[in-house]
C-alpha positions as a printed Julia matrix, in Angstrom:
334×3 Matrix{Float64}:
   0.0    0.0     0.0
   1.19   3.5    -0.77
   2.13   5.76    2.12
   2.16   9.53    2.12
   3.36  12.21    4.51
   1.02  14.86    5.85
   3.01  17.95    4.98
   6.67  18.5     5.73
   6.18  18.1     9.48
   3.4   15.53    9.66
   3.25  11.77   10.11
   3.45   9.16    7.38
  -0.03   7.78    6.74
  -1.73   5.28    4.49
  -2.72   6.54    1.04
  -6.37   6.41    2.12
  -7.76   7.43    5.49
 -11.03   6.28    7.07
 -13.52   9.01    7.92
 -15.66   7.6    10.72
 -18.35  10.29   11.02
 -21.03   8.32    9.2
 -20.75   5.54   11.77
 -22.33   7.81   14.36
 -24.1   10.8    12.87
 -25.67  12.68    9.99
 -26.41   9.76    7.64
 -29.11   7.99    9.6
 -28.79   4.89   11.74
 -25.57   2.89   11.64
 -24.81  -0.62   12.86
 -22.33  -0.48   15.76
 -21.06  -4.01   15.25
 -20.54  -3.47   11.53
 -18.89  -0.11   12.19
 -16.31  -1.65   14.51
 -15.77  -4.52   12.07
 -15.19  -1.95    9.31
 -12.58  -0.1    11.39
 -10.87  -3.42   12.1
 -10.94  -4.32    8.4
  -9.42  -0.95    7.52
  -6.6   -1.41   10.02
  -6.04  -4.95    8.78
  -5.77  -3.62    5.19
  -3.06  -1.16    6.23
  -5.17   1.96    6.67
  -3.6    3.96    9.48
  -5.47   7.28    9.6
  -8.79   7.33   11.49
 -10.62  10.64   11.33
 -13.29  11.82   13.76
 -14.73  14.84   15.53
 -15.5   15.17   19.22
 -18.94  16.51   18.29
 -19.96  13.6    16.06
 -23.03  12.39   17.93
 -21.7   14.21   21.01
 -18.7   11.98   21.6
 -20.23   8.73   20.35
 -17.84   8.5    17.42
 -14.75   8.87   19.59
 -16.06   6.21   21.96
 -16.7    3.93   18.97
 -13.14   4.38   17.7
 -11.8    3.85   21.2
 -13.69   0.56   21.45
 -12.43  -0.52   18.03
  -8.83   0.29   18.96
  -9.02  -1.57   22.26
 -10.31  -4.7    20.53
  -7.9   -4.55   17.58
  -4.65  -6.55   17.44
  -1.83  -4.73   19.22
   0.17  -4.21   16.02
  -2.79  -2.57   14.3
  -3.53  -0.42   17.34
   0.04   0.81   17.48
  -0.01   1.84   13.81
  -3.32   3.69   14.04
  -3.21   7.48   13.89
  -6.08   9.6    15.22
  -7.17  12.81   13.54
  -9.64  14.77   15.68
 -11.67  17.88   14.99
 -12.94  19.96   17.9
 -14.76  23.18   18.6
 -18.31  22.63   17.36
 -20.9   23.33   20.05
 -23.96  21.1    20.36
 -27.1   21.02   22.49
 -29.04  18.07   24.02
 -31.41  18.0    21.05
 -28.56  17.61   18.58
 -28.59  21.23   17.45
 -25.58  23.33   16.53
 -24.54  26.43   18.45
 -21.4   27.76   16.78
 -17.73  27.15   17.45
 -15.37  27.77   20.36
 -11.68  28.27   19.65
 -10.62  29.89   22.93
  -7.4   28.43   24.38
  -9.18  27.25   27.55
 -11.8   25.51   25.41
  -9.1   23.86   23.27
  -7.52  22.3    26.35
 -10.92  21.23   27.65
 -11.95  19.6    24.37
  -8.62  17.75   24.18
  -8.95  16.36   27.7
 -12.31  14.79   26.88
 -11.15  13.42   23.52
  -8.13  11.71   25.05
 -10.4   10.02   27.56
 -13.04   8.91   25.07
 -10.49   7.59   22.58
  -8.49   5.86   25.31
  -5.16   7.17   24.0
  -2.33   9.13   25.56
  -2.02  11.52   22.62
  -3.91  12.69   19.54
  -1.9   12.5    16.33
  -3.5   15.41   14.44
  -5.69  17.95   16.25
  -7.65  20.71   14.54
 -10.55  23.07   15.06
 -13.43  22.03   12.8
 -14.27  25.57   11.71
 -12.66  28.9    12.51
 -14.21  30.63   15.51
 -15.0   34.12   14.18
 -14.59  35.6    17.66
 -11.13  34.16   18.35
  -8.03  34.92   16.24
  -6.73  31.75   14.63
  -3.34  32.58   16.14
  -4.75  32.03   19.63
  -6.38  28.72   18.74
  -3.29  27.37   17.01
  -1.1   28.63   19.85
  -3.18  26.59   22.29
  -2.77  23.44   20.17
   0.97  24.15   20.01
   1.05  24.13   23.81
  -0.65  20.71   23.76
   2.07  19.54   21.36
   4.76  20.76   23.74
   3.06  18.92   26.6
   2.91  15.67   24.6
  -0.88  15.47   24.38
  -0.93  16.19   20.63
   1.64  15.25   17.99
   0.71  17.48   15.03
  -1.37  20.59   14.36
  -4.03  20.53   11.66
  -6.65  22.89   10.31
 -10.04  22.36    8.71
 -11.91  24.31    6.03
  -9.76  27.44    6.2
  -8.89  29.82    3.4
  -5.45  30.7     2.07
  -5.02  33.81    4.22
  -5.94  31.98    7.43
  -3.59  29.17    6.46
  -0.72  31.66    6.26
  -1.59  33.28    9.58
  -1.75  29.93   11.32
   1.51  28.7     9.8
   3.25  31.83   11.1
   2.46  30.71   14.68
   3.46  27.04   14.57
   4.15  24.28   12.01
   0.9   23.1    10.4
   1.0   19.52    9.18
  -2.32  19.16    7.48
  -5.39  20.9     6.12
  -8.59  18.9     6.05
 -10.96  20.23    3.43
 -13.6   19.03    0.99
 -12.13  18.06   -2.37
 -13.63  15.87   -5.05
 -14.47  15.84   -8.72
 -17.46  18.09   -8.02
 -15.95  20.17   -5.2
 -12.82  21.75   -6.63
 -12.82  25.17   -5.01
  -9.44  24.64   -3.34
  -7.57  24.48   -6.63
  -7.29  28.24   -7.24
  -5.74  29.55   -4.01
  -5.96  27.13   -1.1
  -4.12  24.13   -2.54
  -1.28  26.22   -4.02
  -0.86  27.99   -0.66
  -0.8   24.69    1.24
   1.86  23.38   -1.12
   3.91  26.55   -0.82
   3.85  26.17    2.97
   4.55  22.43    2.96
   1.13  21.56    4.38
  -0.5   18.26    3.43
  -4.18  17.86    2.6
  -6.66  15.27    3.8
  -9.58  15.46    1.4
 -13.0   14.66    2.8
 -16.17  14.3     0.76
 -14.29  12.55   -2.05
 -17.55  10.85   -3.03
 -19.57  13.95   -2.15
 -21.47  12.15    0.63
 -22.32   9.26   -1.66
 -23.59  11.46   -4.5
 -20.83  10.38   -6.89
 -20.38   6.9    -5.46
 -22.42   5.27   -8.19
 -24.8    3.86   -5.57
 -27.2    6.79   -5.1
 -30.49   6.21   -6.97
 -32.53   8.99   -8.55
 -35.63   8.09   -6.55
 -33.9    7.23   -3.27
 -35.66   8.34   -0.1
 -33.38   9.5     2.7
 -33.85   8.39    6.3
 -34.87  10.84    8.99
 -31.86  12.65   10.36
 -29.83  12.19    7.17
 -27.89  15.42    6.53
 -28.35  15.0     2.79
 -32.03  15.78    3.2
 -31.1   19.48    3.46
 -27.99  19.43    1.28
 -28.54  21.54   -1.87
 -26.85  19.02   -4.16
 -29.38  16.35   -3.21
 -32.46  18.47   -3.87
 -34.86  18.24   -6.83
 -33.39  19.29  -10.14
 -29.94  19.67   -8.62
 -29.9   15.98   -7.77
 -30.95  14.94  -11.25
 -28.31  17.14  -12.9
 -25.61  15.81  -10.58
 -26.6   12.22  -11.24
 -26.3   12.97  -14.96
 -22.64  13.71  -14.23
 -22.38  10.38  -12.42
 -23.8    8.59  -15.46
 -21.12  10.22  -17.62
 -18.43   9.22  -15.12
 -19.76   5.67  -15.08
 -18.98   5.29  -18.78
 -15.36   6.27  -18.16
 -15.14   3.97  -15.14
 -16.48   0.99  -17.07
 -13.85   1.5   -19.77
 -11.2    1.3   -17.04
 -12.77  -1.8   -15.46
 -13.42   0.14  -12.25
 -16.47   1.25  -10.31
 -17.64   4.85  -10.22
 -16.5    5.21   -6.61
 -13.07   3.77   -7.34
 -12.64   6.13  -10.27
 -13.66   9.17   -8.24
 -11.27   8.24   -5.41
  -8.46   7.45   -7.87
  -8.94  10.91   -9.41
  -8.3   12.54   -6.02
  -5.26  10.31   -5.49
  -3.94  11.42   -8.87
  -4.0   15.09   -7.9
  -0.81  14.82   -5.87
   1.14  12.76   -3.38
   0.42  15.4    -0.73
  -3.32  14.62   -0.77
  -4.82  11.79    1.3
  -8.48  11.0     0.52
 -10.72  10.14    3.44
 -13.26   7.48    2.58
 -16.42   7.46    4.64
 -17.18   3.74    4.38
 -19.66   2.52    6.98
 -19.5   -1.14    5.98
 -16.81  -3.62    5.07
 -18.32  -3.97    1.6
 -18.0   -0.25    0.85
 -14.53  -0.19    2.4
 -13.36  -3.01    0.12
 -14.64  -1.13   -2.89
 -12.88   2.06   -1.82
  -9.58   0.24   -1.24
  -9.83  -1.02   -4.82
  -9.12   2.55   -5.94
  -5.49   1.99   -4.97
  -5.24  -0.44   -7.9
  -6.64   2.07  -10.39
  -3.91   4.03  -12.16
  -5.18   6.93  -14.21
  -3.09   8.07  -17.15
  -3.34  11.41  -18.99
  -6.02  10.08  -21.35
  -8.07   8.77  -18.43
  -7.82  12.08  -16.59
  -8.85  13.97  -19.71
 -11.86  11.69  -20.16
 -12.88  12.2   -16.54
 -12.51  15.97  -16.91
 -14.74  15.88  -19.99
 -17.35  13.82  -18.15
 -17.3   15.94  -15.0
 -15.91  19.42  -15.76
 -14.86  21.72  -12.93
 -17.81  23.75  -11.58
 -20.28  21.36  -13.22
 -22.03  20.44   -9.95
 -25.51  21.83   -9.35
 -26.0   23.35   -5.9
 -23.64  24.37   -3.11
 -21.96  21.75   -0.96
 -23.67  22.99    2.25
 -26.91  24.87    2.98
 -26.59  28.66    2.72
 -26.35  29.29    6.49
 -23.41  26.89    6.76
 -21.68  28.19    3.65
 -21.71  31.67    5.19
 -19.54  30.44    8.08
 -16.89  28.66    5.98
 -13.58  30.49    6.08
 -12.53  28.48    3.03
 -15.27  30.14    0.98
 -14.23  33.72    1.72
């Protein structure tokens, strides 16, 4: 399996990481036993990077990963690297109440994450979204103090723009930027990705299958379960959905010519964008994980990449990647 380094100061990780959010929140009910089996299968396949957020189902996801790590073989457990997002505020009804990037809050969030995960350090720690009321320098400075104390190994960021990336990197070494990047979410290519590369910062790309939209498994008449985030996502609504699935149909033709699935082709495209980019796959089952891992065997040449670009041109997606109120709070969109 290929291995890549998160930036010039980050750890070496597997070419694909496992995003565990869907095992706890936002996509409807998940099977706990299957989720743990999927994490174990990922570790067994050589996947080392496990990504979570302390606010995914109010700590449930961290507890799930902690349970999976405790029950995994010692060798797999020792290789596993945890990537944790913090800062999102929740309420007992599951609502969202902004972000908290104050230094005292950073230390508090970290203490709870270490306990829930059952680890003595977090490998990559990052605020999920910039707190508009706290300078990023203060938030990053607090994470740097956790690094000095041995509670965190590397500093990451999430969904920040180029200017914020520079400000943060001036305070302490930034290993990694986690941000949405896929065939139909290519906004980072103009300024953010070049800035990250200039600064020696790696990228973990989430949403590589756009929440299942370009996985090849999302039907035109599919009904979403209650609590599924996609029920309010603009790209899954009405005419937007139909136009986006037209793009998937075009991609499917290219994938079939390569002897690959749509999902494998979409993941392989992200892999082909640079050795400094690690796609996170949000597989919730061993079956979907096995399909995603198959992308590592798909090598895309110039002709393949040109065909994919023709099938799914940049900016071809219909609808924004988040609802309007959430888009307004994304530093990466400013």
